N, C-alpha and C positions, 0 to 999 in steps of 0.2 A: 400674329403671335409666333408662328413657326419660324419666320425670318428673324424675329427678335431672339428666339431661343438659340438659333444657329449662331447668331452674332455673339451671343454671350458665351457659347461654348468655344468659339474661335478665340475670343479675347482671353480665355483662361489658359491658353497654351503657354503663355510666358510665365505662368506661376508655377511654383513647386507643387508636388503631389498633394500636400495637405490643402493648399489654396484651391487647387482644381477640384478636390473632393467637396469642399464647402460650397463652391460655385454650383456644382452638380446637385447638391442637396437643395439649393435654392430653386433649382428647376424641377425638383420633385423626383429625381432619379435616385432611388435608394436600393437599387439591385434589380436583377431580373434578366440576366443575360440569356436565360433559357425561356424567356417570355413570362416569367413570374415576377412578382414584386413582393417586397417585404416592408412592413411598417416599422420594423425594428431598426434603429439607426446603426450604422457600422461602428464597431468598437474602435477601429483604427483604419487609416487609409494606407497603411504599409502593406496590406495584403489585398490582392486583387479579387480573390474568390472566397466564398464561404458556403457552408451548408448548415442548415438548422438540424439540431440533434433532438430526436424524439424517443419516447420510452414505451410506446405501445399502450394498449388499453386493457391489459389482462395481467397486471402485476400486483404484488403486495405493496403495502406502504414502504416507501423508500426513505430512510432516515437521512438527515444531514450527516455526512461522514461516510455514507455508502459509496463504494467505488463502482462507478459505471464504466463499461467498456464498449467502445464502438469499433467497427471494422471499416477500414477505409483503403481504397486502392491508392497507393502512393507511388506508383510507377511514373517516373518523370517522362518516359517515352509515350505513355498512354493517357496521362491526365495533365492537369494544370499545376500539379505540385512541382515546384521549381528546383528543389534540391534533393539529390539522392540520399543525403543524410537524414532527410525529414525535418531539418531544422526550421523550415518555414511552416510546418504544420503546427498550429497552435489552437488551444481550447480557450474560449472566452465564456465567462458567465456574465450575462447582461440583465441585471435586475430591472424591474419596472421603475424602481426609485433608486437613484444614485448612478454612479459611473460604472462602466464595464470593467471587469477584472480578468486579467489573464491568469489562468490556472496552471499549476504544475501538471505535467502529463508525462507518462512513461509509455513508450511504444516498443513494439517488438518487430524486428525484421523490416526495416524501411526499404523503400523502392521495391515494394512487393504488392501483389494484387489484393492481399487481405492482411494489412497491417492492423494489429490489435492495439488500441490506444486506451489507457486507463486514466481516469480523472475522478476527483472526489466531489460529491454533491455538496452544495453550499447551503441548502435548505431542504426541508422535507418535501417529498412529492406524494400527494395523496394516492391511495391505491386506485389503479385503473385509469389514472389521468395520463394523457399523452405527453404532458409537459408540466413544468413547475408552475404554480399559480402566481409566483412573484417574480418571474423572469424567464429568460431563455438561455439555452446553451447552444453555442455555435462552434464549428471547427472552421478555422481560417487557414488559408494557404495561398501560395503564389507570390513569393517574395524572394528573388534570387540573392538579395543582399542580407537576408535574415541572419542574425547572430545565433549564439547557442541558447536554446530555451531552458527554462528552469525545470529540472527533473528530480526534485527532492522527494524521495519516497515518503518522508514524514508528512508531506502535504498531499500525497496521492492516495494513500491508504489510511484506514482508521488509526493504525500505528504500524510503523515499519522501521527497520534499520538494516541496511545491506552491508554495513561496516566497510564499505569500499573507500577508505581514506588512508592517509599516510600512517606508517608504523608509529605507534605512540604508546607510552606507558599510561596515558590518560585516555579513557574511552570517549569522552565528549558526547555530543548529541543529546544532552539532557540527562544522561545516566548518573545515578548516584552509585559510587563504588565503595566497597569495604574489603579490606584484606586482613587476614590474621596469619602471618607467616606464609604468604603467597602473593601472587600477582595477577592482575587483570590487565591485558594489553590488547592493542590492535597490532596484529602481525600478518603481513601479506594479505591485507584486505579481509581479515577474519577476526572475530573476538576469540581470544585465547584466555582460558582460566587455568592458571598454573599453580598447583598446590604442592606441598612438600611433607605431608604426613601429620599435620596437626589434627587433633581429634575433636575440635570444637565445631559443631555445625552452625551455619555454613562457614567454611573457612575463607573462601573467596567468592565474591559475587557482585552483581550489579542489579539495580532496580530502577524503575521509572513509573511515575504516575501518568496516566494517559492525559494528554493535553485537551482532548475532546470530552473528558469526563468519563464516568462509568459507562461501560459497554451497554447500550440500550436494548439489544436484541441478540438473537443467535449469531454466532460468528465462527470464522475459520482462522486457525493459527497454523502457520507452516514455517519450517526452517530447515536448514541443513545442519547436521550434527555429526562431528567427527569424534568417535569414541575410541580412545587409545587402548589397545590391548597388549601393548609391549611392556607389561609390568608383571610383577610377581606378588603384588599385594592381594589381600583377600577381603579387605574392608574398605569400601568407598561408595560415594554416591555423587552424581551430578544431575541437574534437573532444570526444567523450564516450567515456571509456575505462573498462573494468573489468579489473583486474589484481591483482598481488600486492603487498601492503604490504611495504615494505622493499626491493622490487626496482624498482618504478616510482620514477623520480626526476624532479625538477623540470626538470633540464637535458636531458631526452630525451622525445620524443613517442612512442617505441616500446619502450624498455627496460622489461621487466617487464609489458608489456601483453598481456592475453589477447584479449578481444573489444573491438574498437575501431570507431568510426564517425567518419570525418573529412570535414569540408567544407574544400575547399582549392583554391588555384590555384598552379601550379608546384610546387616542392618534391617532385617525383615525380608530381604529379597533372596529367593532361592535360586540356585543355578549360578552360572557365570555370565557376566555382562548382560544382565537381564534388563528388560523394560517393564515398568510397572506404572499403574495409575495412582498408587497410594503407598508404595513400598511394602505391600503385603500380597496383593493379587498380582500374579505374573502374567504379562501379556505375551512376551517373547523372551527367548534366551539366546545367548551367544551372538549378540548384535555388536559388531565392531566396524571400524572404518567409517567412511563418510556416507551418510544416508539422508534422504529427504523425509522428514516426518510431517504429518498433518493431523490435526484434530478438528472435527466439526462439532461445535458445542451447542447443546440445547440448554439454554440458561434456565428455563422454567422447570425442566426435568432434572437438573443437576447431573447431567450425563454428557458424555461425548463419544463420538465414533473415531476410532484411531486407524490411520493408514500409514504404512511404510512399505514402499514398493508394492508388491502384490499381496502383502499381509493386511488384513482388515479385522478389526475387533470392534464390535458395536456395543453401545449402552454401558460404557465404562463409567463407574461412579466417580463423582467429585471426591476430593479428600474431605472437604467440609461443604455443607450446603450454603455457601456464601451467596447472598442475594445482590451484593454490590461487588462488581468486578472492575476495579479501576487502577490496578497496578500489575506490572509484569516483573518477574524476577528470574534471573539466570544465575545459578550458583553451583559450587562443588564443595565437598567437605569430607572429612573423616578418613582421608587416605592414610594407610598404615604401612608405609614402605620407605625405603631410604632414598630412592632417586625420584626426581621430579617427574610428574606426569601432566600433560597438557590436554585439555578438552577444548575443542574449537566449535564455534557456532557462526553461521552465516545466513544471509538472505532471509532474515526474520520478517514476517509479514502477517498482520492481523487485518482481516476484512469482515465487514458485516455481511450476513447472509439472510436470504428471505425465502419463504416457501415458494413463491411464484416470481421468478426473475423477470425483469423487463425485456421486451423485445426491442432492443436498441436499433435505431436506423438513422441515416442521414438523408435529409431531403434533397430537393433539386439544387443544383449548383446555381448560386447567385453571383453576379459580378458587380463590382463597384461602379463600373462605367457602362 
């Protein structure tokens, strides 16, 4: 039998990689360059190495749509990763029924000893289970000819838009726009809302219903926000809101809104360039320029914790106790001045959060041959 196996292996040399792989499968070799074997077939023969991704046994329920993050050594000089760009590092979901699916993934600092790689879960993982009950996740690598992977943020996070596309007067990416004597544009890789003094709220805005449906659990929303202070007006507001589709309406900055963050002067806001959770309670004042904002939302308590730089404010109340949060809106209105003012938004990202995060790990390296 050993001689027959060697003969079969040698006869495979004249075939291409896919044919060679199939021949090896017939011999029962499905991985184990480190001495281990795996019963999960390889998703593709284009990558020579893979590692199984696990979640630990002390985590909360992880919903479909949750963004998982692994850490991987991607140094080409120290590992079998083939490309310094990380283009050969891919995430595959391999369900127990059906074909394997390559997932969009976003990584930070490739060719590094601890590259963080984000990807989105395709199904629920029960609390405290080390893996999904209906499939496995793997990270594949080792292909010097790999092309550019898919890195669409809309498919990596519950909802996201980094606005990193060509300048355009159309926002695209599934957004619905409305303007009343103003403009919504993509400028230099950012969303710009440009208004000119109309007094009808909201004057300019965009909104989108979440493709994955209503947010099922607690979540984090973060974004970069440029608040223009080079103006002389005293009445204005611009805001980022999460609320209920069909209840939020263009003519109101509060109807149907759950969690809201407002930058405003007057209109219920005291001080100058203030930040408010409901256009009445002031969180901060004199906030201008570009800042990163984050809210961590407790959906059952109808509150959120606010963070901007070193500033933290906890247990800020929703505008309304909305139980269904399935739409996001960004808008500006009520400017009362003669020259145009532009507010800019970038790197918008919404992720599900849990009380007990998974302890992500990658298993032993397996090889296709």
